[in-house]
C-alpha positions in Angstrom: -0.1 -0.1 0.1 2.7 2.5 1.0 4.6 1.5 -2.2 1.4 2.5 -4.2 1.0 5.8 -2.5 4.7 6.7 -3.1 4.4 5.7 -6.9 1.3 7.8 -7.1 2.8 10.8 -5.4 5.9 10.4 -7.7 3.7 10.2 -10.8 1.8 13.4 -9.5 5.1 15.3 -9.1 6.1 14.4 -12.4 2.9 15.3 -13.9 2.9 18.7 -12.2 6.5 19.2 -13.2 5.9 18.5 -16.7 2.9 20.7 -16.6 4.9 23.5 -15.1 7.9 23.0 -17.6 5.2 23.1 -20.4 3.7 26.2 -19.2 7.0 27.9 -18.5 7.9 27.1 -22.2 4.6 28.5 -23.5 4.7 31.8 -21.5 8.4 32.4 -21.0 10.7 30.6 -23.6 12.8 32.4 -26.2 13.9 31.6 -29.8 17.5 31.5 -30.8 17.7 34.4 -33.1 18.8 37.5 -31.3 18.8 39.8 -34.0 15.7 41.8 -34.9 14.4 40.5 -38.3 11.5 41.2 -40.5 8.7 38.5 -40.1 5.9 38.6 -42.8 2.5 37.3 -42.4 0.9 37.1 -45.6 -2.9 37.2 -46.3 -4.2 33.5 -46.2 -1.4 32.3 -44.1 -3.1 29.6 -41.3 -2.2 29.5 -37.8 -0.1 26.3 -38.3 2.0 27.8 -41.2 2.6 30.9 -39.1 3.7 28.9 -36.2 5.9 26.8 -38.5 7.6 30.0 -40.0 8.1 31.5 -36.6 10.0 28.2 -35.4 11.9 28.0 -38.7 13.2 31.5 -38.4 14.1 30.7 -34.8 11.9 33.3 -33.4 10.2 30.6 -31.1 11.6 27.4 -29.6 8.7 25.3 -30.9 5.5 25.7 -32.8 3.6 23.6 -30.5 4.1 26.2 -27.5 2.9 29.0 -29.7 -0.1 27.2 -31.0 -1.1 26.1 -27.5 -0.9 29.7 -26.5 -3.0 31.0 -29.2 -5.5 28.4 -28.8 -5.9 28.7 -25.0 -5.9 32.5 -25.3 -8.5 32.8 -28.1 -6.0 34.4 -30.8 -6.9 31.6 -33.4 -7.4 33.5 -36.7 -6.6 36.9 -35.2 -3.3 37.4 -36.7 -3.0 40.2 -39.0 -1.4 40.1 -42.3 1.7 42.6 -42.4 5.4 42.9 -41.6 6.7 42.7 -38.1 10.1 43.5 -36.5 10.5 40.6 -34.2 13.5 38.7 -32.5 14.0 35.4 -30.4 14.4 37.8 -27.3 10.6 38.2 -27.3 8.4 35.7 -25.5 5.6 34.0 -27.2 2.9 36.2 -25.6 5.0 39.3 -26.6 5.1 38.1 -30.3 1.5 37.2 -30.4 0.6 40.8 -29.0 2.8 42.0 -31.8 1.3 40.0 -34.8 -2.3 40.6 -33.6 -1.9 44.3 -33.3 -2.0 46.3 -36.5 -0.1 49.3 -34.7 2.9 47.0 -34.3 3.5 46.4 -37.9 6.6 47.7 -39.5 6.1 50.3 -42.5 8.1 49.2 -45.4 9.5 52.1 -47.5 11.8 51.6 -50.5 14.2 54.5 -51.2 15.6 54.2 -54.9 19.1 54.9 -55.8 19.7 58.5 -56.7 17.1 60.3 -54.2 18.1 63.5 -52.6 17.6 63.9 -48.7 14.7 66.2 -49.7 13.2 63.2 -51.7 13.6 60.9 -48.9 11.9 63.2 -46.4 8.8 63.6 -48.8 8.7 59.7 -48.8 8.8 59.7 -45.0 6.1 62.2 -44.7 3.8 60.3 -47.0 4.3 57.2 -44.8 3.6 59.0 -41.6 6.9 59.8 -40.4 8.8 63.0 -39.4 10.1 64.1 -42.7 10.7 67.7 -41.8 12.8 66.5 -38.6 14.6 63.9 -40.9 15.6 66.7 -43.4 16.8 69.0 -40.8 19.1 66.4 -39.4 20.2 65.8 -42.8 21.1 69.4 -43.5 22.6 70.1 -39.9 24.8 67.0 -39.0 24.7 66.5 -35.4 27.9 66.3 -33.4 26.6 63.0 -32.0 26.6 61.5 -35.5 30.2 62.6 -36.2 31.5 61.0 -33.0 29.6 57.8 -33.7 30.4 57.4 -37.6 34.0 57.6 -38.7 33.1 58.5 -42.3 31.5 61.6 -41.1 34.1 62.7 -38.7 36.7 62.2 -41.7 34.8 64.7 -43.9 34.1 68.5 -43.8 30.5 67.5 -45.2 27.9 69.8 -43.5 25.1 67.5 -44.8 24.2 63.7 -44.7 23.5 64.1 -48.4 25.3 61.0 -50.2 25.6 58.8 -47.1 21.9 58.2 -46.6 22.0 54.7 -48.2 19.1 53.9 -50.4 17.5 50.6 -49.7 14.4 48.9 -48.7 13.8 49.6 -44.8 11.1 48.6 -42.3 10.5 51.1 -39.8 8.4 50.9 -36.6 5.6 53.3 -36.6 7.0 55.3 -33.6 10.6 55.6 -35.0 12.1 59.0 -34.7 13.6 61.0 -37.4 17.1 60.5 -35.6 16.4 56.8 -35.6 15.5 56.5 -39.3 18.7 58.5 -40.4 20.8 56.3 -37.9 19.4 53.2 -39.7 20.4 54.5 -43.1 23.9 55.6 -41.9 24.4 52.0 -40.3 23.6 50.5 -43.6 26.1 52.7 -45.5 28.7 51.9 -42.7 28.1 48.1 -43.1 28.3 48.3 -47.0 31.6 50.0 -47.0 33.9 47.1 -46.1 37.4 47.1 -45.6 38.3 46.0 -49.1 36.5 49.0 -50.6 38.1 51.4 -48.0 41.4 50.1 -48.6 40.9 50.4 -52.5 39.9 54.1 -52.0 43.1 54.8 -49.8 45.3 53.0 -52.3 44.0 55.3 -55.0 44.9 58.4 -52.7 41.1 59.3 -52.7 39.0 60.4 -49.7 35.6 58.5 -49.3 33.8 62.0 -49.7 35.2 62.7 -53.0 34.1 59.1 -53.9 30.7 59.8 -52.8 30.4 63.0 -54.6 31.4 61.6 -57.9 29.2 58.6 -57.4 26.2 60.7 -56.8 27.0 62.5 -60.1 27.3 59.1 -61.9 24.2 57.7 -60.3 22.2 60.5 -61.9 23.9 60.7 -65.2 23.4 57.1 -66.4 21.0 54.2 -65.6 23.1 50.9 -66.2 26.2 49.3 -64.3 28.2 49.1 -67.6 27.5 52.8 -68.6 28.4 53.9 -64.9 31.9 52.2 -65.1 32.5 53.9 -68.5 31.1 57.4 -67.2 33.1 57.1 -64.1 36.2 56.6 -66.2 35.4 59.6 -68.2 35.2 61.7 -65.3 38.3 60.6 -63.9 40.0 61.5 -67.2 38.6 65.1 -67.0 39.7 65.5 -63.4 43.2 64.3 -64.3 43.5 66.8 -66.9 41.8 69.9 -64.9 38.8 69.7 -67.3 35.4 70.6 -66.1 33.1 67.8 -65.4 30.2 69.5 -67.4 27.7 67.3 -65.6 23.8 68.4 -66.2 23.0 66.2 -63.2 24.7 68.8 -61.1 22.7 71.7 -63.0 19.5 69.6 -62.2 20.6 69.5 -58.6 20.7 73.3 -58.7 17.4 73.7 -60.7 15.6 70.8 -59.1 14.7 69.3 -62.5 15.1 66.1 -64.2 16.1 67.1 -68.0 19.0 65.7 -69.6 20.4 68.7 -71.2 20.3 72.5 -70.2 20.5 75.8 -72.0 23.7 77.6 -72.6 22.4 80.3 -70.2 22.0 77.5 -67.6 25.4 76.3 -67.8 26.6 79.7 -66.9 24.6 80.0 -63.6 26.8 81.1 -60.6 26.8 78.2 -58.0 29.6 76.0 -56.5 27.6 72.9 -57.8 27.8 74.0 -61.4 30.5 71.9 -63.0 30.3 73.8 -66.3 31.6 76.8 -64.7 33.7 75.3 -62.0 36.6 72.8 -62.4 37.0 69.8 -59.9 34.1 68.3 -57.8 31.4 70.3 -56.3 31.2 71.0 -52.6 29.2 67.7 -51.8 27.3 64.9 -53.1 24.1 65.8 -55.2 22.1 62.7 -54.3 22.4 59.5 -52.4 24.1 56.8 -54.7 23.6 53.0 -54.5 26.3 50.4 -54.3 26.7 50.1 -58.1 27.6 53.7 -58.6 30.0 53.7 -55.6 31.9 50.6 -57.0 31.8 52.2 -60.5 33.6 55.2 -59.1 36.0 53.0 -57.2 36.7 50.6 -60.0 36.3 52.8 -63.2 36.5 51.5 -66.7 39.2 53.1 -68.6 38.5 54.2 -72.3 39.5 56.6 -74.9 36.1 58.6 -74.4 36.2 62.2 -73.4 32.5 62.8 -73.8 29.1 61.4 -73.4 25.3 62.2 -73.3 22.3 60.5 -72.2 19.0 60.9 -73.9 15.5 59.2 -73.7 13.4 58.0 -70.5 13.1 54.7 -68.9 13.9 51.7 -70.8 14.6 53.8 -74.0 17.3 55.8 -72.2 20.6 55.5 -74.1 24.0 56.7 -73.7 26.2 58.0 -76.4 30.0 58.3 -76.3 32.4 60.1 -78.3 36.3 60.6 -78.4 36.3 64.0 -79.8 34.2 67.2 -79.5 33.1 66.7 -83.1 31.8 63.2 -82.5 30.0 64.5 -79.5 28.2 67.1 -81.6 27.3 64.5 -84.0 25.8 62.3 -81.2 23.7 65.3 -80.0 22.1 65.3 -83.3 21.4 61.7 -83.3 19.9 62.1 -80.0 17.8 64.9 -80.9 19.4 67.4 -78.3 
């Protein structure tokens, strides 16, 4: 009799211990993924698929615990489609709270290559963020930014223009303008790996000069192949102290998008007018993507001294010339 009582007591202890462990895993366990990642719930995803996806992304320790929680707490079929910023540091209840709450969704914003800080601020405004605050930061670099980012400390730039890396970002709705700017600067810093920085140093260039020229190349031509050739042409001009004569810099001054400007416009008084002034303008005219940056770091050598672009979209074409006479002929071909 005593043996049976002991066995039953032991079984009860084991059962209670198992229940305690299971409940503890449901409410307090964590996933292995410690970085914040974007987790997407698509329209039509079922509870089981969402649970499996969370487990596969290592955001939860087991889909069983997740499913038990949403079943017992009446969250079945209440998960909202959208993009969420999650990590394994969150508990299952915290994850469920996020993915059943529309306010917790991350806002997806794509900044195409070649946008200015002003363009980016407008996009942020349209998506409910503090665009004005972002632009103010971009135009007046805080001292804390210079202390945090070596590439800003090493330049005389008074603006973040050129360093706000164009990419697709997911921002929480409550994110401040400063946090958004830091995310973009973090992205730029991560992209500038040691091999790129070493190559720039070996060429006796500054990162700021590379970013200025890359921003011009980004705005001048659309394809990677053209970017490399045009970067080489600009290098040739700089080496012989010839003006860059870039219409992209005139467009920056005039805030237009045309490929060619009038003679009067090329005579405008501005440090950004590369028709009037030799060398590089004072700063980047846009925020270039990685392809334009690499084109400037690794330009293609050629015998060309002139180029022009004409057309729009997929029909945009670049014409090259070795002499000014050939360049004039190309302008006629392009209808400029």
